C-alpha positions as CSV (number, residue, x, y, z in Angstrom):
1,M,101.1,92.8,128.9
2,T,100.0,94.1,125.7
3,T,96.7,93.4,124.3
4,A,94.9,94.2,120.9
5,R,91.4,94.2,119.8
6,I,89.4,95.4,116.7
7,D,86.7,97.9,116.9
8,S,84.6,97.1,114.0
9,E,81.8,99.8,114.4
10,A,84.5,102.6,114.9
11,Q,86.8,100.8,112.3
12,T,90.0,101.1,114.7
13,L,92.7,98.8,115.9
14,V,93.2,99.3,119.7
15,V,96.5,98.1,121.2
16,A,96.8,98.5,125.0
17,G,99.3,98.1,127.7
18,S,100.7,98.9,131.0
19,G,103.2,101.5,132.2
20,A,104.1,104.8,130.8
21,R,102.4,106.1,127.6
22,P,104.8,105.4,124.4
23,A,106.1,108.4,122.6
24,S,104.7,107.3,119.1
25,A,102.7,104.5,117.5
26,V,102.4,104.0,113.8
27,L,101.1,101.4,111.3
28,I,103.5,101.5,108.2
29,G,102.4,99.7,105.1
30,A,103.9,99.8,101.5
31,R,101.4,102.2,100.3
32,A,99.9,103.9,103.2
33,R,100.8,104.8,106.9
34,V,98.5,105.9,109.8
35,G,99.6,107.4,113.4
36,A,97.6,106.2,116.3
37,K,95.9,108.5,119.0
38,L,97.8,107.7,122.1
39,T,95.7,108.0,125.4
40,G,96.4,107.0,129.2
41,G,99.8,107.0,130.9
42,G,101.1,106.2,134.2
43,K,99.6,102.6,134.9
44,T,98.0,101.8,131.5
45,W,97.9,103.6,127.9
46,K,96.2,102.7,124.7
47,A,97.1,103.3,121.1
48,T,94.1,103.5,118.7
49,F,94.8,103.3,114.9
50,P,92.3,104.3,112.5
51,L,91.6,101.7,109.7
52,R,90.9,104.5,107.1
53,V,93.1,107.1,105.7
54,A,93.0,110.1,103.2
55,R,95.9,110.1,100.8
56,W,96.8,113.0,98.6
57,G,94.3,115.2,100.2
58,G,91.3,113.1,99.1
59,A,88.6,111.5,101.1
60,E,89.1,109.0,103.9
61,L,89.1,105.5,102.6
62,P,89.8,102.1,104.0
63,L,93.5,101.0,104.2
64,P,94.9,99.5,100.8
65,A,95.2,95.7,101.6
66,G,98.8,94.5,102.5
67,E,100.9,94.1,105.6
68,Y,101.4,96.9,107.9
69,S,104.1,96.7,110.5
70,I,102.8,98.0,114.1
71,E,105.6,100.0,115.5
72,I,104.8,101.4,119.0
73,A,108.0,103.2,120.5
74,G,109.6,100.9,123.5
75,V,106.9,98.3,123.3
76,D,107.6,94.7,122.6
77,L,104.6,93.4,120.4
78,E,105.8,89.7,120.3
79,G,102.9,87.5,120.9
80,L,100.4,90.0,120.2
81,R,97.5,88.5,118.0
82,V,93.9,89.2,116.9
83,E,91.9,86.5,114.9
84,P,90.7,87.7,111.4
85,V,87.7,90.2,111.7
86,L,85.5,90.5,108.7
87,M,84.2,94.2,108.7
88,P,82.1,95.8,105.7
89,T,85.3,97.7,104.6
90,L,88.2,95.3,105.1
91,R,89.5,92.0,107.0
92,L,92.1,92.4,109.5
93,E,94.1,90.2,111.6
94,V,97.3,90.6,113.9
95,T,100.2,88.5,114.3
96,D,102.9,89.8,116.6
97,A,104.0,93.3,115.2
98,V,102.1,92.9,111.8
99,A,98.7,93.8,110.8
100,T,97.3,92.1,107.7
101,V,94.5,94.0,105.8
102,A,92.7,92.1,103.1
103,P,89.6,93.1,101.0
104,P,86.2,92.7,102.8
105,L,85.6,89.2,101.2
106,D,84.1,86.3,103.3
107,P,87.0,83.7,103.5
108,V,84.5,81.1,102.2
109,Y,84.5,82.8,98.8
110,E,88.4,82.9,98.6
111,T,88.4,79.0,98.4
112,A,88.7,77.3,95.3
113,E,85.3,75.7,96.1
114,G,83.7,79.3,96.8
115,Q,85.0,80.8,93.8
116,R,83.9,77.7,91.7
117,T,80.4,77.9,93.2
118,L,80.2,81.7,92.3
119,E,81.5,81.0,88.7
120,Q,78.9,78.4,88.0
121,R,76.3,80.7,89.3
122,Y,77.6,83.5,87.1
123,A,77.7,81.1,83.9
124,S,74.3,80.0,84.4
125,Q,72.7,83.7,84.7
126,I,70.9,84.9,81.7
127,G,72.1,88.0,82.5
128,A,72.4,91.7,80.7
129,G,69.2,92.5,82.5
130,E,70.4,95.8,83.9
131,N,70.9,99.1,82.2
132,A,74.3,99.2,83.9
133,V,78.2,99.5,82.8
134,F,80.7,97.2,84.5
135,F,83.9,99.3,84.4
136,E,87.4,97.9,85.3
137,S,90.8,99.7,85.2
138,F,94.1,98.0,85.5
139,Y,92.5,94.9,87.2
140,G,90.7,96.9,89.8
141,Q,93.7,98.6,91.2
142,T,92.7,102.1,90.1
143,S,89.6,103.7,88.8
144,G,91.4,105.9,86.3
145,C,92.5,105.9,82.7
146,N,89.9,105.8,79.7
147,P,87.0,104.1,81.5
148,R,87.2,106.8,84.2
149,A,86.9,109.5,81.6
150,I,83.9,107.6,79.8
151,D,82.3,107.3,83.1
152,R,82.4,110.9,83.7
153,V,80.5,111.6,80.6
154,L,78.2,108.8,80.9
155,A,77.1,110.1,84.1
156,E,76.3,113.5,82.6
157,R,74.6,112.1,79.5
158,A,72.8,109.0,80.7
159,P,72.0,109.5,84.4
160,S,69.8,106.4,84.5
161,V,72.6,104.2,83.8
162,T,73.9,102.3,86.9
163,R,77.9,102.4,87.2
164,Y,79.5,99.5,88.7
165,W,83.4,99.8,89.2
166,A,85.3,96.5,90.1
167,V,88.1,97.2,92.8
168,A,90.8,95.2,94.4
169,D,89.7,96.4,97.6
170,L,87.7,99.5,98.9
171,S,90.8,101.6,99.0
172,V,90.6,102.3,95.4
173,E,88.6,105.8,95.0
174,I,85.7,105.4,92.7
175,P,83.7,108.2,90.8
176,D,80.7,110.0,92.8
177,G,77.4,108.0,92.2
178,A,79.2,104.9,91.1
179,I,78.9,101.4,93.1
180,A,82.1,99.7,93.9
181,V,81.9,95.8,93.7
182,V,85.2,94.1,95.2
183,E,86.4,91.5,93.0
184,G,85.5,87.9,93.5
185,S,82.7,89.1,95.7
186,P,79.1,87.8,95.0
187,D,78.2,91.4,94.0
188,W,81.4,91.5,91.6
189,W,80.2,88.5,89.9
190,R,76.5,89.5,89.6
191,A,77.4,93.1,88.5
192,R,79.6,91.6,85.5
193,A,76.9,89.3,84.4
194,E,73.9,91.6,84.8
195,S,75.4,94.8,83.2
196,R,74.5,95.3,79.5
197,M,78.0,96.6,78.9
198,L,81.6,96.1,80.1
199,I,84.1,98.9,79.6
200,V,87.6,97.7,80.6
201,N,91.3,98.9,79.7
202,D,93.1,95.5,79.9
203,W,92.2,91.8,79.7
204,L,89.2,90.5,81.2
205,R,90.3,88.0,84.1
206,R,88.5,85.0,85.4
207,R,86.0,83.2,83.7
208,F,83.9,85.2,81.2
209,V,80.8,84.2,79.6
210,R,79.1,86.9,77.4
211,K,75.4,87.1,78.1
212,P,72.9,87.5,75.3
213,G,72.8,91.2,74.5
214,Q,76.0,92.3,76.6
215,H,78.8,94.3,75.0
216,V,82.4,94.4,75.9
217,L,84.4,98.0,75.0
218,Q,88.2,97.4,75.2
219,T,89.5,100.8,75.7
220,W,93.1,99.8,76.0
221,H,95.5,102.0,77.9
222,G,98.2,103.6,75.4
223,T,99.5,104.1,72.1
224,P,102.2,101.3,72.1
225,L,106.0,102.0,71.5
226,K,107.0,98.6,72.9
227,R,105.7,95.5,71.0
228,L,102.5,93.9,72.4
229,A,100.7,90.5,72.4
230,L,101.2,88.5,69.1
231,H,104.2,90.9,68.2
232,R,106.3,90.4,71.7
233,P,109.7,88.5,71.0
234,G,109.7,84.7,70.9
235,F,107.2,82.1,69.5
236,D,104.9,81.1,72.5
237,P,101.6,79.2,71.1
238,R,100.1,79.2,74.4
239,R,100.5,83.2,74.5
240,M,99.1,83.2,71.0
241,A,96.1,81.1,71.8
242,A,95.4,83.2,75.0
243,V,95.7,86.6,72.9
244,V,93.2,85.4,70.2
245,K,90.9,84.2,72.9
246,E,90.8,87.4,74.8
247,S,90.6,89.5,71.7
248,R,87.4,87.5,70.6
249,R,85.7,88.8,73.9
250,W,85.7,92.5,72.7
251,D,83.2,94.0,70.6
252,A,84.9,97.0,69.9
253,L,88.4,98.3,70.6
254,L,89.4,102.0,71.1
255,A,92.4,103.8,69.7
256,Q,93.9,107.0,70.4
257,N,95.0,107.5,66.8
258,T,95.2,105.7,63.3
259,Y,99.0,104.4,64.1
260,A,97.5,102.7,67.4
261,A,94.6,101.3,65.7
262,R,96.9,99.6,63.1
263,V,99.1,98.2,65.5
264,L,96.5,97.0,68.1
265,K,94.4,95.5,65.2
266,K,97.4,93.1,64.2
267,A,98.8,92.5,67.7
268,Y,95.6,91.2,69.0
269,A,94.1,89.8,65.8
270,F,91.1,91.9,66.0
271,F,89.7,91.7,62.6
272,G,86.3,91.9,61.5
273,R,85.0,94.2,64.4
274,P,85.2,97.8,64.6
275,I,88.0,99.9,66.1
276,W,86.9,103.3,67.3
277,T,89.5,105.9,66.6
278,D,88.2,108.6,68.6
279,G,91.3,109.9,70.6
280,Y,91.9,108.8,74.1
281,P,89.0,110.0,76.5
282,R,91.6,110.1,79.4
283,N,93.3,113.2,77.6
284,D,90.2,115.0,77.6
285,L,91.1,116.7,81.0
286,L,94.4,117.8,79.6
287,A,92.5,120.3,77.2
288,S,90.2,122.0,79.6
289,G,91.1,120.8,83.4
290,D,92.3,123.1,85.9
291,P,95.5,122.4,87.4
292,A,95.1,124.6,90.6
293,P,93.0,122.5,92.8
294,I,95.0,119.4,92.0
295,R,98.2,121.0,93.1
296,A,96.4,122.4,96.1
297,Q,95.3,118.9,96.9
298,L,98.8,117.4,96.7
299,G,100.3,120.5,98.8
300,I,102.2,121.9,95.7
301,G,102.3,125.9,95.5
302,P,101.2,127.4,92.4
303,D,104.8,128.5,91.5
304,E,106.5,125.4,92.2
305,R,108.1,123.5,89.2
306,V,106.8,119.9,89.0
307,L,108.8,117.0,87.5
308,L,106.5,113.8,86.9
309,Y,108.9,110.5,86.9
310,A,106.7,108.0,85.0
311,P,108.6,105.0,83.9
312,T,106.9,101.8,82.4
313,W,107.3,98.3,84.0
314,R,109.9,95.9,83.2
315,D,109.1,92.1,82.3
316,D,112.1,90.9,84.2
317,R,111.4,92.7,87.5
318,S,108.3,93.2,89.7
319,E,109.1,96.4,91.3
320,M,109.5,100.0,89.8
321,V,113.0,100.6,88.2
322,D,115.3,102.8,90.4
323,F,117.1,104.7,87.8
324,V,116.4,107.9,89.7
325,D,117.0,109.1,93.1
326,P,114.0,111.4,93.3
327,E,115.2,113.3,96.3
328,E,118.3,114.3,94.4
329,L,116.5,115.1,91.3
330,A,114.4,117.7,93.4
331,A,117.0,119.2,95.1
332,R,119.2,119.6,91.9
333,T,116.4,121.0,89.6
334,D,114.7,123.0,92.2
335,S,111.6,120.9,91.6
336,V,108.7,118.9,93.3
337,V,109.2,115.3,92.2
338,L,106.1,113.3,91.5
339,V,107.1,109.6,91.4
340,R,104.4,107.4,89.2
341,G,105.1,103.9,89.0
342,H,103.2,101.5,86.5
343,S,100.1,99.8,87.6
344,R,101.9,96.6,87.7
345,T,104.4,97.8,90.2
346,L,101.5,98.9,92.6
347,R,101.2,95.9,94.6
348,P,104.7,94.6,94.9
349,G,106.6,98.1,95.3
350,R,106.6,100.6,98.3
351,D,106.3,104.4,98.1
352,R,109.3,106.5,97.6
353,A,109.8,109.2,100.1
354,G,112.2,112.2,100.5
355,S,112.3,115.9,100.6
356,R,110.1,117.4,98.0
357,V,109.1,114.1,96.8
358,I,105.6,112.9,96.5
359,D,105.0,109.1,95.6
360,V,101.6,109.0,93.5
361,T,101.9,105.8,92.2
362,G,98.1,104.8,93.7
363,Y,96.8,108.2,92.8
364,P,93.6,107.3,91.1
365,E,93.9,109.3,87.8
366,T,97.2,110.1,85.8
367,A,95.7,112.8,83.6
368,R,95.5,115.1,86.7
369,L,99.2,114.5,87.3
370,L,99.9,115.3,83.6
371,L,97.8,118.4,84.0
372,I,100.0,119.9,86.9
373,A,103.4,118.6,85.5
374,D,105.7,121.1,84.2
375,A,107.8,118.3,82.4
376,L,107.7,114.6,82.3
377,V,110.5,112.2,82.7
378,T,109.8,108.7,81.2
379,D,111.3,106.0,79.6
380,Y,109.2,103.7,77.1
381,S,105.9,104.4,78.7
382,S,102.7,105.1,76.7
383,V,102.3,108.3,78.9
384,M,104.7,110.0,76.3
385,F,101.7,110.2,73.9
386,D,99.5,111.5,76.3
387,F,101.6,114.3,78.0
388,S,102.6,115.5,74.4
389,V,99.1,116.8,74.3
390,T,100.2,119.6,76.7
391,G,103.2,120.7,74.6
392,R,105.4,120.7,77.7
393,P,109.1,119.2,77.7
394,M,109.7,115.6,78.0
395,Y,112.9,113.8,78.9
396,F,113.6,110.0,78.3
397,L,115.9,108.2,80.8
398,V,116.8,105.1,79.0
399,P,119.9,103.6,80.6
400,D,118.8,100.0,79.7
401,L,117.7,101.1,76.0
402,E,119.6,98.1,74.4
403,H,118.5,95.5,76.6
404,Y,114.7,96.7,76.6
405,R,114.6,97.2,72.9
406,G,116.8,94.3,72.0
407,E,115.7,91.5,74.6
408,L,112.7,92.5,76.5
409,R,110.1,93.9,74.4
410,G,111.4,95.4,71.1
411,F,109.9,98.7,69.6
412,Y,107.6,99.7,66.7
413,F,109.5,102.6,65.7
414,D,113.0,104.0,66.6
415,L,112.3,106.3,69.4
416,A,115.9,107.9,69.4
417,Q,115.1,109.2,65.8
418,R,111.8,110.6,66.8
419,A,111.4,111.5,70.4
420,P,110.1,115.0,71.1
421,G,113.0,115.3,73.8
422,P,116.3,114.1,74.6
423,L,117.4,110.6,75.5
424,V,119.8,110.5,78.4
425,R,121.5,107.5,80.2
426,T,122.2,108.9,83.7
427,Q,120.6,111.1,86.3
428,D,123.4,113.7,85.9
429,E,122.4,113.8,82.5
430,L,118.8,114.2,83.1
431,I,119.5,116.9,85.6
432,A,121.6,118.7,83.0
433,A,119.0,118.5,80.4
434,V,116.2,119.5,82.7
435,N,118.2,122.6,83.8
436,D,118.8,123.6,80.2
437,D,116.3,126.2,79.5
438,E,117.2,126.3,75.8
439,G,117.0,122.6,75.4
440,P,113.4,122.2,74.5
441,A,113.6,124.2,71.4
442,A,116.0,122.0,69.6
443,Y,113.0,119.4,69.8
444,A,110.3,121.9,68.4
445,E,110.1,120.2,65.1
446,H,110.1,116.6,66.3
447,Y,107.4,117.6,68.8
448,A,105.2,118.9,66.1
449,A,105.5,115.9,63.9
450,W,104.7,113.8,67.2
451,T,101.6,115.7,68.0
452,A,100.6,115.9,64.5
453,Q,100.7,112.0,64.2
454,F,99.4,111.1,67.8
455,N,97.5,113.6,69.4
456,R,95.3,114.8,66.5
457,L,92.1,113.6,68.0
458,D,93.0,114.7,71.5
459,D,90.8,117.8,71.5
460,G,88.9,117.3,74.8
461,A,85.9,115.7,73.2
462,A,86.9,112.1,73.1
463,A,84.7,110.7,75.8
464,D,81.8,112.4,74.5
465,R,82.4,110.8,70.9
466,V,82.6,107.7,72.7
467,V,79.8,107.9,74.8
468,S,77.5,108.8,71.7
469,R,78.5,105.8,69.9
470,I,77.6,103.5,72.7
471,L,74.2,105.2,73.1
472,D,73.7,105.4,69.2
473,L,74.3,101.7,69.0
474,G,71.6,101.1,72.0
475,W,74.1,99.2,74.0
476,L,72.7,101.4,76.9
477,T,69.8,103.6,77.2
478,A,70.0,107.0,78.3
């Protein structure tokens, strides 16, 4: 007979059985896996699974939310069951060979009535009474991008400001000194109401009621190549109404460059309010960061070539595109391949694996990956406008160019005419381009024109400029 229990104090799942000790036991999820400590043997055995994991050499954090298969060699787990247990770090239940991890949210608040109660309490609060910032990046799935870079400088220049970070669950790494608030929890609603400022890089979700004296900075998350918001193909009155409603929530909008400022202003009907064209804070690291500790954290040698594969998401599919066989790419280019899916593919997708392949889709900060990459492989992602700060080679793998440009999204300019690197259609073409040492020189003029237009303000001081604006306007008190 096999049994299971949850040790809340030790934050472990313990599975026990009779007979010889199994050879192996592991919890396998889409974005994390942990091995069990096996003890006993002979008459009984025990497998103790930690419910925390250190990923990419970072600190141990609770497992990401999702389903995990329980695999214990030679053991039938049918009928294994543990009722849901709520711990401070996560909620866990077990059914047969599946452990389901959820954020540490009391189930009463997950019901429609529970959330309605919290929303009504939030709406009735006077709010904006705390010298604090409510940060959110990609709907709480990460703590990176422009908000993270602004947090870094704000913590230095205004240490009295409380910094709340909205997170989907507690597996999300947050900056030192910040406070994590799980989305939908009472703490999340309270922090959102009481903070004098919200700094976000995407749409505000759920109900939003601006409090007197509260300000919202929308940093956005990239200079656009693909058409956005009101510029997307097809006429959709509901989408248009939603875009205008959303943009009216923002007090200021951050743009990387003047081109992006023009596009974002029209795409979001952001008229009559300031656009701060200050460069992108998330790229400050590229001007002054040290790649050595990041490489060491990921287990990459100082002399190994690193290719970062970072495609954008597709409107017609939930998972990351599979145009690259990362293991083959690594072998044929003598490189370590980092696979970085878009934030929208983080939850529905699974980590890629293979020899000299590291899936970093859930890695907290893209800029750190750009800093260590010797070359970028992308398609239509705005990461192209960030990586060009480094001056290193870029390759554009675009097998679906006509479909994406003509049907899915459309472009603001002709990528083929202006790209600072070659457009390729197949993996074989990509490998040939990467292995051509003379190839980048052919795009030197394109690259120079590109950086002159898009990266003029990416000088390492963008976050400092943004924080100066915030403090000068009195939105926060240092």
